[in-house]
SENUDREN-911574 format. One record per residue: x, y, z of N, C-alpha, C, O in turn; residue in one letter. Coordinates in steps of 0.1 Angstrom, whole numbers, plus 5000, padded with zeros to 4 digits. Layout:
N
XYZXYZXYZXYZA...
***
This chain:
443
500849885000500050005000500950125000501850135008M500650224991501450344990501250425003500150425009A502250505006502250585018501050685018500450705028E500750735006499650835005498350775008497350855011S498150645006496850575008496750515022495650475025N497750525030497650465043497050555053497050675051S496350495064495850585074496350535088496850425089I496250625097496750595111495950485117494750485116N496650385123495950275129494950315139493850265139R495250415148494250455158493050515151491950495156R493250585140492150645133491250535127490050545127D491950435122491150325115490350245126489150225123F490950215137490250135147489050225153487950165155V489350355155488250435160487150445150485950445153K487450455137486450465126485650335125484450345124S486350225126485650095125484650075136483550025134A485150115148484250105160482950195158481850155162A483250315153482150405151481050355141479850385143A481550295131480650245120479950115123478950075117T480550045132480049905135478549915139477749825135A478150015146476750015150475750055139474550035140A476350105128475450145117475450055104474750075095S476349955104476449865093475649735095476049665105V474649715088473849595090474449475083474849485071L474549365090475149245084474149195073473049155076L474649185061473849155050473249015050472148995045A474048915055473548785054473148725067473248605069N472648805076472148745089470848675086470248685075A470348595096469148515094467948605092467748705099L467048565083465848645081464848625092464948525099P463948715094462948715105461648665099461248725089V461048565104459748515099458648615101458648695111S457748625092456648715093455748685104455348565106A455448775113454548755124455148715136454448705147G456448665136457048625148458548645147459148645136T459148665158460648675159461348545161462548535160N460548445165461148315168461348225156460448225147K462548165155462848065144462847925150463247905161K462347835142462247695146463647635144464247625133R464247585155465647545156465847405160465247355170Y466647325153466947185156468347165155469147235149A468847055163470247015163470346875159469546785164I471346835151471746705149473146675154474046745150V473246575163474546555170474546625183474846745184G474246545194474046615207475146585217474846545228T476346605212477546585221477846705229476946795231G479046725234479446825243479246965236478747055243H479746985224479647115218478147155215477747265218R477447065211476047085208475247125220474447225220A475347055231474547075242475047195250474347255258T476347235248476847355255476647485246475747555248G477647505238477647625230476447645221475947765219M475947535215474747555206473447495213472447485206W473547475226472347425233471947515244471247605243G472447475256472047555268472347705267471647785272V473547735261473847875259472747955252472448065255D472247895241471247955233469847955240469148055240L469547845247468247835254468147945265467147995267A469347985271469348085281469248225276468648315281K469948245265470148385260469248425248469148545246R468748325241467948365229466548305229466148265218Y465948295240464648235241463548315233462548265229S463848445230462948535223463248525208462348565200N464348465204464748455190464548315184464148305172E464748205192464548075186463747985195463648005207I463147885189462447785196462947645193463047605181E463447575203463947435201462847345197461847325205F462847285185461847195180462247055179461346965177V463547025179463946885178465446865180466246955177G465746755186467146715188467346575183466546485184L468446545176468746415170470146375172471046445171C470246245176471546185177471346035175470245975178D472345965169472145825166472145735179471645625179K472645795190472645735203471445775211471345895215N470545685214469245725220469445775235468745865239V470445725241470745775255471345905255471145995264K472245935245472946065245471946175241472046285247R471046145232470046255229469146285240468746395242V468846185248467946205260468746285270468146375277A470046255272470846325282471046475277471046565285A471246485264471346615258470146705260470346825264G469046655259467746725262467746775276467346895278K468146695285468146735300469146845302468846935310Q470346825296471346925299471047055293471347165299L470447065281470047185275468847245283468847375284I468047165288466847215296465747265287465047365291G465447185276464347225268463347115267463646995270V462147145263461047045261460747035246459847105241D461446945240461146925225461346775222462046705230C460846725212460946585208462446545205463146635200P462746425207464146375204463946265193462946195193T465046245185465046145174466346085173467446135177F466345965168467645895164467745885148468745835143T466645925141466645925127466446075122465546145125N467446115114467546255110466346295101465746395102F466046205091464946235081463646245089462846335085D463446165099462246165107462146305114461046355115E463246345119463246475127462846595117461946675121M463446595105463046705096461646695092460946805092L461146575090459746565085458746605097457746665094A459046565109458146585120458246735126457246785130A459346795125459546925132459647045123459347155127T459947015110460047125100460847245105460347355106K462147225109462947335114463247445103463247405091P463447565107463847665098465347685099466047725089E465947645110467447645112467847515117467247455126I468947455111469447335116470947355120471747415112L471247315132472647315137473247175135472747085140M474447165128475047045125476347035134477247105133V476246935144477346915153477646765154477946725165T477646695144477946555143479446535141480246635141T479846405141481246375137481546445124480746445114V482746515123483146595112482846535098482346595089D483246405097483146345084481746325079481546285067S480746345087479346325083478646465081477446465077T479346575083478646705082477946715069476846765068H478646685058478046705044476746635042475846685035H476546515049475346445047474146525052473046535045Q474246585063473146665069473046805063471946855061F474146865059474146995053473346985040472447065037I473746895031473146885018471646845018470846905011T471246755027469846725029469046845033467946875028K469546915043468847035048468747145038467647215037A469847175031469747275021468747245010468047335005L468647115007467647074996466247105001465347114993A466047105014464647135019464447275023463347315029K465347365019465147505021465447555036465047655040G466147475043466447505057467847585057468747545050I467847685066469147755068469947665077469547615087T471247635073472047545080473247615086473947705080V473447585099474647635106475447505109474947405114I476747505105477547385108478847425116479447525114T479147335125480447345131481547325121481447265111E482747385125483947365116484447225120484347185131K485147165111485347195097484047165089483247075093P483847235078482547215071482547075066481547005066M483647025061483846885056485246835059486046915063V485546705056486846655058487446595045488646565045T486646595035487146545022486846635011485746705011E487646645000487446734989486146704982485346794978A485746574980484546544973483346584981482346624974K483346584994482246625002482146785001481046835002D483346845000483346994999482647034986481847124986C482946964976482246994963480746974964479947044958Q480346864971478946834972478146944979477046984976A478847004990478147114997478147234989477047304989V479147274982479147394973478147374963477447474960L478047264957477047234946475647244952474747304945D475347194964474047194970473647344973472547384971A474547414978474247554982473947634969472947714969E474647614959474347684946473047634940472247724935K472847504940471647454933470347504940469347534934K470347504953469147534961469147684965468147724971H470147754962470247894965469847924980469048014983N470447844989470147855003471347895011472447905006N471047925024472147975032472847875041472147785047K474147875041475047795050475947885057476547975052L475947865070476847945079477847845086477447755092I479147875084480147795091480647875103480947995102V480747805114480947875127482347905131482947845140T482947995123484348035126484348145137484548255134F484148095149484048185160485348265163485248375169N486448205159487748285162487748415155488348515160Y487048435144487048565137486448665146486848785145R485548625154484748725162485348765175484848845182Y486548705179487248745190487748885188488448905178A487548985197487949125194489449135191489849215183P490249045198491749055195492049015181493049075175K491248925175491548885161490948985152491549005141H489949055155489449165147490449275147490649345136E491049305158492049415158493249385149493749475142K493649255148494749215139494249245125495049295116I493049205122492449235108492449385105492849425094K492149465115492049615113493449665110493649755101Q494449625117495849675115496349635102496949715095I496149515097496549465084495849545073496449585064I494549555075493649615065494049765063493949825053Q494449825074494849965074496249995068496650105066A496949885065498249905058499349945067500350005062G499249915080500249965090501649905087502649965089E501649785081502949725078503149715063504049635059I502349785056502449775041501749655036500849595042G502149605024501649485019502249365026503549355027E501449275031501949155037502749065027502249045016V503949015031504648925022504748785028504848695020T504848775041504948645047504348635061504148745068S503848515065503248495078503848375085504148275078V504148385098504548275106503548245117503148345124N503048125118501948095127502247965134502247855127F502547965147502847845155501647825165501447915173E501047715164499947685173500347575183500847475179W500047605196500447515207499247455213498347525218Y499147325214498147255222498947185233499847115231L498447215246499147155257498847015259497946955253D499446945269499246805271497846775277497546655278T497146875281495746855285494746865273494046765271R494846975266493946985255494346905243493546835237H495646905240496146825228495846675230495346615220G496046625242495746475244494346445242494046335238A493446535245492046505244491546475230490646395228D492246525220491846485206492246345203491546275194Y493146285210493546145208492746045217492945925215F491946105225491046015233489745985225489145885227R489346085217488046085211488146035196489145985192R486946045189486946005175487846085166488146045155W488346205171489246285163490546215160491246255151H490846105168492146035166492145965153493245925148R491045955146490945885133490745985122489946075122L491545965111491346045099489946035094489346125088K489345915095487945885091486945965099485845975094A487346015110486346095118486546245117485546315113G487746295119487946435119488846485107489146605106G489346395099490146435088491646465092492346515084G491946435105493246465111493146605117492246685113S494146645125494146775131494446885120494247005122L494946835109495146925097493746995094493747105089W492746915095491346965091490547005104490047115104V490446915113489546945125490047065132489247155135H491247075136491747185144492347305135491947415137K493147265126493847375118492947455109493247565104A491747395106490747475098490447605104490247705097T490447615118490247735125491347835121491047955118H492547785121493747875119493847915105494148035102H493647825095493647855081492547955078492848045069F491447945084490348045081490848185086490548285079D491448195097491948325102492948385092492848495089L493848305087494848355078494148395065494448505060I493248315060492548345047491748475049491748565040N491148495061490348615064491248735066491048845061W492348725074493248835076493848885063493949005061W494248785055494948825042493948865031494348925021L492648825032491648845022492248775009492148834998A492748655010493348584999492948435000492548385010A493148364988492848224988494148144988495148184982D494148024995495347934994495447874980494447844973P496647854975496847804961497547674962497147584954V498647664970499447534970499947514984500247604991E500047384988500447355002501447245001501347144993V502547255009503547155011503647125025503947225033S503547005030503446975044504146845048504446765040A504446845062505046725068504246695081503646795087Y504146575085503446535097503946405103504446325095G503846395116504346275122503546255135502946345140D503646125140503046095153504146055163504645945162L504446155171505646135180505346115194506246065202N504146145199503746135213502746035216502845955225I501646035208500545945210500545825201501545805193Y499545735202499545615193500345505199501145525208G500145385193500745265199502245255199502845205208A502845315189504345305188505045385199506245375201K504345475206504945565215504745525230505045605239N504245405232504045365246504045205247503545145238S504645155257504745005258503444945264503244825264P502545035268501244985274500045065268500245175264F498845005269497645075264496444995270496644885275R495345055269494044995273492945055265493145145257Y491745005267490645065259490345205263490245295254T490245235276489945365281490445385295490945285301N490445505300491145545312490545485325491245435334C489245485326488545455339488945315344489345305356R488945205336489345075341490745045339491144925341P491545135334492945105329493845055341493845125351C494544945339495444895350496744965350497544945359P496945055340498245125339498145275344499045355342H496945315350496745455353497745515362498045635361K498345435371499245495381500545535374501345615380S500945485363502145515356501945595343502945625336K500745615339500445685326500345835328499545885336C501245915322501146065323499946125317499546235320P499246045309498046095302496746045308495646055302F496845975320495645925326494746045329495146155334Y493446025326492446135328491246075335490645975330W490846135346489646085354488346155350488046265355D487646095341486446155336485346155346484346235345M485446075356484346065366484246195374483146215381T485146285373485146415380484246515372483946625377K483846485360483046565352481646505350481446425342D480746555358479346495358478646505345477946425340A478946615338478346645325478746545315477946485307R480046525314480546425304480146285308479946195299L480146255320479646115325478246095320477845985315M477446195321476046185317475846165301475146085297K476646245294476546245280477246125273476646075264L478346075279479045975273479145845280478745735275Y479545845293479745715300478445645301478445525300A477345715304476045645306475445605292474345545292Q476145645281475545605268476545505261476245465249A477545465268478545375261477945245257478445185246E477045185264476545055261475745055248475444955242D475345175243474545185230475445175218475145095209V476645245218477445245206478945215209479745205199D479345185221480645145224481645255223482845235223G481245385224482145495222482645545236481845565245Y483945545237484545585250485145735249485945765240F484545825257485045965257486445975263487146065260R486745875272488045885278488945775272489645705280D488945755259489745645253491245665255491745775258G491945555254493445555256494045635244493745605233C495045725247495645795237496745715230497245755220V496945595235497945505229497345385221498045295218F496045405218495445295210496045275197496645365191R495945145192496645115180495945175167496645175157E494745215168494045275157494345425154493845475145D495045485163495345625161496145645148497245585146V495645725139496245735126496445885121496645915110D496345975131496546125128497946165133498646085138I498246295131499546345135499446435147498446495149Y500546435155500546525166501646635164501746725172D502446625153503446715150503346755135503546665127T503046875132502746915118503447045114503547135123M503847055102504347175096504047195082504047095074S503647315078503247335064503647475058503847565066A503947475045504147595038502947615029502547525021N502347735029501147765021501447885012501847985017V501147874999501347984990499948044987498947964984K499748174988498448234986498348304973499348334966Y497048334969496848394956497448534954497648584943S497648604966498348734965499848734967500448834969N500348614966501848594967502348574981503548554983G501548584992501948575005502348425008501748335003V503448415016503848275020503548255035503948345043M502948145038502648115052503447995057503547895050L504148015068504847905075503947865087503847955096N503447745088502447715098502947585105503447495099Y502747575118503047455126502047435137501447535142S501747315140500847275151501547155159501947055153L501647175172502147065180501147035191500647135198N500846905193499746875202500146815215499346745222A501346835220501746795233502746885239503946855241A502347005241503247115246502947145261501947115266M503947205267503747255281502947385282502547425293P502647445271501847565270500747555260500747465251I499747645261498647645252498447785247498447885254E498447795233498347935227498947935214499047835207G499448055210500048065197501048185196500948275204Y501948175186502748295182502448315168502348225160R502448445164501948485151502748605147502948705155L503148615135503848735130503548755115503448655107S503348885112503148925098504349015094504549115101F504948985083506049065078505449135065504949065056T505649265064505149345053506249425047507349425051G505849495036506849585029507349705037508349765034T506549735048506949855056507149825071507449915079R507049695075507149665089506749525093506649435084G506449505106506149375111505249385123505349475131R504249295123503349275135503649145141503549035135L503849145154504149025162503049005173502749105180E502548885174501448865184501848735192502248635186V501748735205501948625214500648605222500348695229R500048495221498748475229498848345236499148235230D498548345249498548225257497248205264496648295270Y496748085264495548045272496047985285495448015295E497047905285497647855297499147865296499747815286R499847925305501247945304501847945318501948055325Q502247825323502647815337503947865341504347875353P504847895331506247925334506548075336507548095343F505748165332506048305333504748385334503748345330E504948495341503748585342503848685331504648785332V502948675321502848765310501348795307500548715312V501148895300499748915296499248805287500048745280E497948775287497448665279497648685264497848595257K497648815260497848845246498648975245498349075251S499748965238500649075236500949095221501048995214E501049215217501249245203502249365202502149455210A503049355192504049465189504049505175504049415166F504049635172504149685159505449755156505849835164L506149705146507449765142507449815128506949745119M508049935126508149995113509549995108510450015116K509749975095511049975090511750105092511150215091N513050105094513950225095513750315107514450415109F512750285116512450375127513250335139513550415148T513650205140514250155152513450155165513950145176G512150155163511150165174510250045174509849995163K509750005185508749895186507649955195507849995207R506349945190505249995197504449875203504049785195E504149875216503349775222501949805221501549925224K501149715215499649745213498849695224499149585230L497749765227496849715237495849615230495149655221A495849495235495049385228493749365237493949355249M492549355231491349335239491449205247491849095241P491149205259491049085268489649065272489149125282Q488948975265487548955267487248815272487848715268I486448815283486148685289485048615280484348675273E485048485282484048405274484648315264485848315262G483848225259484348125250485048185238484648275231G486248125234487048165223487348315224487148385214H487748365236488148505238487048605234487248705228A485748565237484648645234484048625221482948685217G484648545213484148515199482748445199481948465190G482548355209481348275208480048355210479148345202D480048445220478948525223478648625211477548645208D479748675206479548775195479048705182478148765176R479548585179478948515168477548475170476748495161L477148435182475748405185474848535182473848525176H475348645187474548765185474348805170473348845166D475448775163475348805148474348715142473548755133V474348585145473448485139472048505143471148515135I471848515156470448505162469848645165468548645167F470548745166470048875169470248985158470049105160K470848935147471149025136472049145141471849255137N472949115150473849215155474549285144475049225134A474649415145475249505134476749505136477249545147Q477449465126478949455126479449505113478749515103V480749545112481349585100481249475089481149355093P481349505077481149415066482149305066481849185062D483449325071484449225071484149115081484849015081Y483149135090482649035099481348965094480648905103L481048975082479848905077480048755079481148705080K478948685081478948545084479648465074479348475062L480648375078481348295068480348195062479548125069P480448175049479548075042480347955037481447925042G479747895027480347765022481747785016482547705017A481947905009483247925003484347935013485447875012R484048015024485048025035485247885041486447845044A484247805043484347675049485147585040485947505045G484947595027485647515017487147545017488047455018A487547675017488947715015489747675028490847635027L489147695040489847655052490047505052491147455055S488947425050489047285050490047235039490747135042A489947285027490847245016492247265019493147195015L492647375027493947395030494447275039495547225037T493647235048494047125057494046995049494946905051G493046975040493046855032494246845023494846735021I494646955017495846965009497046935017497946865012A497146985029498246955038498346805041499446745040A497246745045497146605048497546525036498346425037R497046565024497446495012498846505008499546415003T499446625011500846645008501746555017502746495012S501346535030502046445039502046305033503046235033V500846265029500646125025501346095011501845985009E501346195002501846174989503346224988503946204977K503746294998505146344998505446434987506546424980K504546524984504746624974503846744976502846734984R504146864970503246974971501846944965501846864955P500747004970499446974965498747114962498747194971V498247124950497547244946496047234950495547124949K495447344954494047334958493247304945492247234946I493647344934492947324921492947174918492047124910S493847094924493846944922492646884929492146774925E492146954939491146894948489746924945488846844947L489547044939488147094937488147204927489147254923I486947224921486747344912485947444920484847414925R486547564921485847674928485247764918484547864922L
***
């Protein structure tokens, strides 16, 4: 960006805040004639559904939505989910039956990642507005099916990229968009999952590529979406490496089905006592006899086939180069992020859990070329899920909250590009070569 076209960061932030109240989000949910309430149903009643998309909505949006149906293939889990959400609506184990009986206007998809496309495409074909958890899909062919369905039926799909709505991430967007560091040329993004959070992915169905598409897709889709959004660019080519260094059968001399009855719990550093969480016991332990799913599965099981150590290079349509890494067994939780531009550099350090030193949860520094100075930026510290992103996203979806245009609700294309970056990375690891996005799908 030329010097004559740049504006002061403080002026930009101030201007964005001032206009936020006056800019109507163009693709927010429509309001039904004669009533403000929308008929709302959920398929997949696990932890995320009953929490972020269940009880949280029942408490805060009772004037905007009416729960009309809950569906899960496990009859005990859907019953437990209904109790935990605290609503009085019918429950189902058959998705088609729920749609026919309840006729929802909004469907929330929170099933196993690899099944998202099945429910999205069926609901779009029936004229239902669909909200789906990330990742939108785990395979390129399913991504194409969703894009085709959205186009064919001219219907709305919302992908829940709540990280965009965290005020600290919006501030990064504003700084880059204002041209404070000039044109971005490269990005470094290191994501840390600690031994508490990271291990949890290897206890659950996420440990299987067939379930979550690997952490390249299930977890990193969050991060790739942020980069796509911050840069306002599309990924073009990905070259990646991945390995399983901590979890899985090769990394331990002992294993068991799950933690609770495990005879090795006294010597296992990853032993986790799920009995201390009454909510998870109700949702999962009490439903195990139906489908055999263990929420506290052993992280060293032989079927673990995803990676815990990952690194990728991504080339973008605007020429930007991204160096990305994710490690799932760290002593800290958070990330380090830097943008290098033609006129300077933005560095961000963000910790969710950091036991070794006392620092701010989020720190950012702006440096300009040739000045020899570094400016520390004040980063918003907001309480709530995903640094305040969850509540803000909810308000945008269910209350038509007025936000700047760059925070319009992410749709199928955003869901596709973030998932495809991870799919390309996973494919690159497996095929040992760079993978172009154009090899996977037609956009």
